[in-house]
C-alpha positions, -999 to +999 in steps of 0.1 A: +321+206-021+316+170-033+326+142-009+346+112-022+331+078-020+354+069+009+344+101+028+307+093+022+312+058+036+330+071+066+303+097+073+277+070+070+296+047+094+301+076+118+264+084+117+255+048+124+280+046+153+267+078+168+231+066+164+240+033+181+258+051+209+228+074+214+205+043+214+228+025+239+228+056+261+190+059+259+186+022+268+211+025+296+193+055+310+159+038+307+171+006+324+190+025+352+159+046+359+139+013+365+161+007+396+168+043+408+146+056+437+138+093+431+110+118+432+105+111+395+104+073+400+079+077+428+057+097+406+060+072+378+054+043+402+022+060+415+009+062+379+018+026+374+000+017+406-031+035+394-031+016+361-026-017+378-052-009+405-077-003+378-070-037+363-072-053+397-105-037+406-121-045+372-108-081+376-121-086+411-154-069+404-164-094+377-188-121+389-183-144+359-156-170+365-141-171+330-143-158+295-157-181+268-128-175+244-115-207+228-083-221+242-066-224+208-073-187+202-057-179+235-026-200+228-021-183+194-015-150+212+017-165+229+037-180+200+063-153+195+096-164+211+117-133+203+128-111+232+121-074+223+154-055+215+145-023+233+126-019+266+089-017+264+069+013+274+051+005+307+017+019+294+019-003+264+028-033+284-001-028+308-024-025+278-010-058+265-016-074+299-051-061+301-061-074+267-042-107+266-037-119+302-060-103+328-091-104+306-088-142+302-075-152+336-097-174+358-115-153+384-109-175+414-122-147+436-157-149+421-183-160+446-195-184+419-161-200+414-167-229+438-148-257+422-112-255+435-092-249+466-085-213+455-105-184+468-108-147+473-080-130+493-083-104+520-075-069+508-045-065+530-026-090+509-022-066+480-003-038+497+017-063+517+027-081+484+041-048+472+060-043+505+074-079+504+085-075+468+101-041+475+121-054+505+131-085+485+143-105+515+158-139+509+149-160+539+175-187+532+200-168+554+202-142+581+225-120+560+197-116+535+167-117+559+179-104+593+145-097+609+124-119+587+140-150+602+128-146+638+096-130+625+089-162+605+098-184+634+073-166+656+044-170+630+052-207+627+053-211+665+018-195+667+005-222+644+025-249+661+008-240+694-027-244+679-018-279+667+002-293+697-006-269+725+025-274+745+034-254+776+046-218+778+080-231+788+082-252+757+077-223+734+099-200+754+127-226+750+122-234+713+106-205+695+139-186+688+164-214+695+186-218+664+190-255+672+152-261+673+128-262+644+090-260+652+080-254+616+093-249+581+078-225+556+078-238+520+061-231+487+032-255+492+019-288+506+038-309+482+072-296+494+059-300+531+049-336+526+082-344+509+102-328+537+081-347+564+090-381+548+126-370+543+129-362+580+112-395+589+136-415+566+168-398+578+158-400+615+148-437+614+179-447+594+204-424+610+239-428+622+247-457+646+278-475+659+301-461+632+275-463+604+271-427+589+234-430+583+212-428+552+220-392+546+257-400+538+256-437+529+225-438+508+193-458+511+206-492+499+235-491+523+212-480+552+187-507+546+214-533+544+231-520+576+198-521+595+188-555+580+158-545+560+148-558+526+132-525+516+114-494+528+078-483+525+054-455+534+018-465+542-014-444+538-049-445+523-056-447+486-068-411+489-034-398+498-024-367+478-003-374+447+026-355+463+033-387+482+039-404+448+065-377+442+080-382+477+083-420+472+101-414+439+125-388+453+133-407+485+144-437+466+117-462+476+098-460+443+061-458+439+058-495+446+071-486+481+040-464+486+014-488+501-021-474+495-046-489+519-083-491+508-108-466+521-143-473+535-176-458+523-169-427+543-137-421+524-116-429+555-087-453+556-099-488+565-083-494+599-083-532+597-066-530+563-041-505+577-032-528+606-028-557+582-005-536+559+017-528+589+018-565+599+026-576+563+055-551+561+069-564+594+066-600+582+084-591+549+111-573+569+103-539+552+112-507+570+081-485+575+094-449+571+060-433+580+023-439+583+002-411+567-031-398+579-052-375+558-071-346+573-092-334+544-090-355+513-086-335+481-117-351+466-142-349+493-127-334+524-130-364+547-107-370+577-090-403+586-095-416+621-064-399+634-065-412+670-067-448+658-039-442+633-018-426+660-023-457+681-012-480+652+019-458+645+029-457+682+025-494+686+047-500+656+072-472+666+067-455+633+067-418+623+031-405+620+025-377+595-008-359+590-014-343+556-038-315+568-031-292+538-068-286+534-084-295+567-057-282+591-073-248+598-102-266+615-080-262+646-093-226+647-129-237+652-143-248+685-173-263+667-153-284+643-118-289+658-129-323+672-128-337+637-090-334+639-088-353+672-054-371+672-036-345+651-018-334+683-002-369+685+013-367+651+051-363+645+046-339+617+017-320+601+013-303+567-009-272+563-013-250+533-016-213+539-029-206+504-060-227+511-081-222+542-058-196+558-067-173+528-032-163+519-017-160+484-002-189+464+032-201+476+027-207+513+029-242+527+040-252+562+054-283+579+051-285+616+073-309+637+063-322+672+100-329+680+120-296+677+152-315+669+138-337+641+148-314+613+184-318+623+183-351+604+181-332+571+204-302+580+228-291+553+254-264+555+278-245+532+307-222+540+294-194+517+258-194+529+243-216+556+270-221+582+267-249+607+253-236+641+239-205+625+204-190+628+199-195+590+165-210+582+177-225+549+199-251+566+168-272+575+146-270+544+143-285+509+142-251+492+171-226+491+164-190+482+128-180+489+108-148+495+095-135+528+061-151+525+059-152+563+048-116+560+014-128+548+011-156+574+020-133+603-004-107+590-032-132+586-028-145+621-030-109+635-054-092+611-079-121+609-071-136+642-083-167+660-120-158+660-118-144+625-105-177+612-131-196+632-158-176+615-144-184+581-142-221+588-176-223+604-193-204+576-176-225+549-190-257+565-224-241+571-227-231+534-216-266+523-244-281+544-268-257+528-257-268+493-259-305+504-295-299+515-304-282+483-289-310+462-309-336+482-341-316+476-336-314+438-345-344+417-318-334+391-289-342+415-276-370+436-254-363+467-225-388+467-212-383+502-222-365+533-198-335+536-175-335+567-162-301+560-165-277+531-160-300+501-190-316+485-193-343+457-225-349+438-236-355+402-263-346+378-288-374+369-304-372+335-342-377+337-343-412+322-321-425+351-337-408+381-360-437+389-332-462+388-311-440+411-339-439+436-341-477+436-303-481+436-306-502+404-281-485+380-261-508+359-225-502+348-237-491+314-261-467+330-233-452+351-211-449+321-238-428+303-243-407+334-205-402+336-203-390+300-232-366+306-215-351+337-182-348+320-198-328+291-218-308+316-188-298+336-168-288+304-197-268+291-201-250+324-164-242+325-165-229+289-196-208+294-178-191+323-208-179+343-201-203+372-176-231+380-176-265+396-147-290+392-150-328+387-133-359+400-137-397+399-151-417+428-159-454+433-194-464+445-212-497+451-245-504+432-262-539+431-232-553+450-208-541+423-182-513+423-184-486+397-161-457+388-182-426+385-177-390+375-185-366+404-190-329+404-169-313+431-178-281+450-154-262+473-172-237+496-144-216+509-150-182+495-163-158+522-181-138+495-202-168+483-238-165+494-267-190+493-280-171+463-246-178+445-249-215+454-284-216+440-272-198+409-244-224+403-269-253+406-295-235+384-268-229+358-260-266+357-297-274+353-299-250+324-268-264+307-280-299+313-313-290+296-294-277+266-272-307+266-302-331+267-318-313+239-287-315+218-284-352+225-321-357+215-315-338+182-284-359+175-303-391+182-332-380+159-307-371+131-290-405+134-324-423+133-334-403+102 
């Protein structure tokens, strides 16, 4: 029997429709299975875990810090912008990850990666990350994070007590009081610093005698009401760049961020700070806050916090300490004195993903006055109701994961003495590296380390005599800068070891020069003295190759 053309067309359309229906059913089934807990899904998940664990173990077991693949070659792997029509097979996707992502990721856990504030993590983070992801709590509100809210408050109170050390009665009163805020958990130090200045601005320009305050009326109206010509934040010129962002967001502009010079120890110049405060008063400028730094990003130095606290108190100004890096020195009996005065601050920033050895995405702001955060409180009928226990009402961020799981675990599984060991060891190893640098003619130590950050530079052989006599000219320093920049880039590209770089100002022959500094961060508990030696020897080897290359280029140019 021969089908007519019309019948053939209808059969073809029916076949296509049935195929599409089958495909849709297959996709629906596949996608639904991704969400459905069952004995089958547990078995599949276990297999997935095995595959991912293999990737993790291979990644963490590699001592090299990087692969030497060219960046352009990497970028070319990620140029397809089309979303796959059908769901990928997990095995295939893991293979894709292994070859294209994991293989070329920076091994921040390597004991020879000592150039950034990112380190190895304790093993308990990995299973807890799976637990946190599976529970998927949203800590903006009690309805989506019932127990995580008091759990988070407890962890923050534990840290608050280490900073301020108030009485048992104080913590009994405030730790779980919905009207009190001892700390705010955020995504990082940048958010914490912004919130600190936000609280300071709103509290100092708040409601008064019928005026609704800066929160409702805006900055211009608040300054006008209070009789100020402008508003400023004052701190050292080594403040973290997050304060530039804060000044922008709070409406004072970056010109409203007054950066006071630092001395030869990378600490704020107290005389200049006092003068800055006096000048602002004379110009009728409102000082929102004075910022002290406890662990500069470049070199880890700590401002004289006691003296700054005195200045802030005399001026009746909010005193904020950015201790994102150096804050965990509070765990160390040997080194805590370096943070003397932090307990007098009105607010403190600490980053959990730095020296608390927790994963990325944990920053903390601590407040001396439990009611201070009420100045930034926001509510909404559908989520954070006024008077509720919801943590999101006093924070910059809204929806966020239960990262307190890691903080609470760290405080319990590492503990006070465990963190003390980690801090003390990091500083001890930094002092070892500083001593090695001082003993090696190839290097120049640029600042005595106060904690576990170290800045130095490589000195090419023709300049070593001039360095010893402190007779380098600006032209000499420029050549040394260029050499160190190339050295650091070549070291990073080779991928055997890693040191970062920064720019510092030094004085030679009575003149100030901008120099390129190599920057070491000794935070990884797995880094040994042998690893430190390996990093320095790798730099010497690369510098030798670089010097030879420069000599050949010079010879070719002459010829």
